N, C-alpha and C positions, 0 to 999 in steps of 0.2 A: 504494500500500500504506500509506504513512504517513498519508495522509488518512483512510483507513478505520479505522486504529487510533486516531488522535487524536479523530475524531468519527464513530464508527460509526453508520450509519443504523438507526433503530429500525424494526422490532422485532428487528433482526438483530445487535445489539451483542454479545450473549453468544456467538452462533454464530461471528461474525467473530473475536472474541478467542480462542475455543477453537481455531479453525482455525490462527491464527497462533502460538499457544502450542505446538500439536502440531508444526507445520512450521518452528518457529524455527531449528533447526539447518540444515535444508536451504535455507531462505531465506537465512540468513547466508552459507552456502557460495556460493550463486548471486550474492549481492551482491559477495562478494570477487572472483568471476570477472568480473562486470561492471566493477568498478573496475580490474581488470587490463587489460581491453580498452578502457577509456575513452581516447578520443583527445583529450579536453580541449575539443573543439569544443562550442559552445553549440547548443542546439536550440530550435526554435520550437514553439509550442503544437500545431501540426498535425503535428509529427514531423519537419519539414524541418530541415535543418542551417543554422545561422547561421554565416556565414563571417567575421564581423567580430571584431576584438579578438584578443588573444593569451591565453595561459594566465595565470591570476592567483592561484589559491589555493595553499595549501601542498602540495597533491597535484599541482599542475601543471595543474589544470583550471579552466576558467572557466564550466562549466555547472552547478555546484552539486551534482554527483553525490556527491562525497566527503562533503560536509556532510550531505546527505540520508541517505546510507548510515550515517554515524556516528549520526545521530539514530534511524534505524530500528533499528539494532542495539541501541541502548540500550533502546528500547521493547520489543524482542523479549526481551532479557535480563530486563527487569522482569516481563514476562508469564511467562517460565519460572520466575521466583522466586515468582510469585503475588502480585506487587504491584499 
């Protein structure tokens, strides 16, 4: 999601931004649920689970989910405000 918002593919940029602006609240709610369910384990590009290492960021996760969620929520708020 974040990639599509930061660099939307042309000619779909306006459609993608409109979709995320309209769905911002429901996406934010879903992101909160995913954070709640996060077990902190890292993931591999193919979706497999990486078992090495422990939790490391402030949220107790080492997979970057909390950081990505924070950034995505900021982008969604900016879209809602029309920025």
